[in-house]
C-alpha positions in Angstrom: 0.0 0.0 0.0 1.4 3.4 -0.8 0.7 7.0 0.3 -1.4 9.1 -1.9 0.5 12.1 -0.7 3.8 12.5 -2.5 5.1 14.8 0.3 4.8 12.0 2.9 8.4 11.2 2.5 7.7 7.4 2.5 6.6 5.0 0.0 4.4 2.8 2.0 2.0 2.8 5.0 1.1 0.1 7.6 -2.4 -1.1 8.3 -2.2 0.5 11.7 -1.3 3.9 10.1 -4.3 3.6 7.7 -6.6 2.9 10.7 -5.2 5.9 12.5 -5.8 8.1 9.5 -9.5 7.0 9.5 -9.7 7.7 13.1 -8.2 11.2 12.6 -10.7 11.9 9.9 -13.6 11.1 12.2 -12.1 13.3 15.2 -11.7 16.4 13.1 -14.6 18.7 12.9 -14.0 22.2 11.4 -16.9 23.6 13.4 -15.2 22.6 16.6 -11.5 22.5 15.8 -11.5 25.8 13.8 -8.0 26.8 13.0 -6.5 23.5 13.8 -4.8 21.9 10.8 -7.1 19.7 8.7 -5.7 16.2 8.7 -4.1 15.0 5.5 -6.5 13.8 2.8 -9.5 15.0 4.8 -10.8 16.9 1.8 -10.2 13.9 -0.5 -12.6 11.7 1.5 -15.2 14.2 2.5 -17.5 16.4 0.4 -17.3 20.1 1.3 -20.9 20.0 2.7 -19.8 17.5 5.3 -17.1 19.8 6.8 -18.2 21.1 10.0 -21.2 18.8 10.3 -19.6 16.7 13.1 -20.8 13.7 11.3 -18.5 10.7 11.0 -18.1 8.9 7.6 -20.1 6.0 9.0 -22.9 8.3 10.0 -23.2 10.0 6.6 -23.0 6.5 4.9 -25.9 5.3 7.2 -28.0 8.3 6.2 -27.5 7.5 2.5 -28.0 3.7 3.0 -30.8 3.4 5.6 -32.8 6.6 4.7 -31.9 7.1 0.9 -30.7 10.7 1.8 -28.3 12.1 -0.9 -25.6 13.4 1.4 -23.0 14.2 -1.1 -22.8 17.9 -1.9 -26.2 18.6 -0.4 -27.7 19.2 2.2 -25.5 21.7 4.0 -23.4 20.8 7.1 -26.0 22.1 9.5 -28.7 19.9 8.0 -26.4 16.9 8.0 -25.7 17.7 11.8 -29.4 17.7 12.4 -30.0 14.6 10.5 -27.3 12.7 12.5 -28.8 14.0 15.7 -32.4 13.2 14.9 -34.0 10.1 16.0 -33.3 7.0 13.8 -36.8 6.8 12.5 -37.3 7.7 8.8 -40.1 10.0 9.8 -37.7 12.0 12.1 -35.2 12.2 9.2 -37.8 13.3 6.8 -39.1 16.0 9.3 -35.5 17.5 9.4 -35.4 17.6 5.5 -38.8 19.2 5.3 -37.8 21.8 8.0 -34.7 22.6 6.0 -36.1 22.5 2.5 -35.4 26.1 1.6 -31.8 25.8 2.7 -31.4 22.6 0.7 -33.0 24.0 -2.4 -30.6 27.1 -2.1 -27.7 24.8 -1.7 -28.8 22.8 -4.8 -29.2 25.9 -6.9 -25.8 27.3 -5.8 -24.1 23.9 -6.5 -25.9 22.9 -9.7 -27.3 26.1 -11.2 -25.5 29.1 -10.1 -27.2 32.3 -11.3 -30.5 30.5 -11.8 -33.6 32.4 -10.5 -36.6 30.3 -9.5 -39.7 31.4 -11.4 
């Protein structure tokens, strides 16, 4: 196994190091850690809208898998945080999405149709 980062100074990584990298990714939260340096490859494994959500990779995966919520790119970090904190029932997740529909629509327009004005 090799590093993806050419500046790492090494040409291989151990399984223990890979597991530690994964652990660091789940510990870092821009909304909490602020100016702390972002772990290497963090931006390569997380969509920008996940940054600052406080959600682990497992939590966003479960939102997509168990509830069919398209967590990549949209919804915004605050909505993902609310989804993770909500009860595990599908109705609770749906209530979060409905409450944030304007914010989600705005994020979709910004991401996929910048400059588009809704009629």
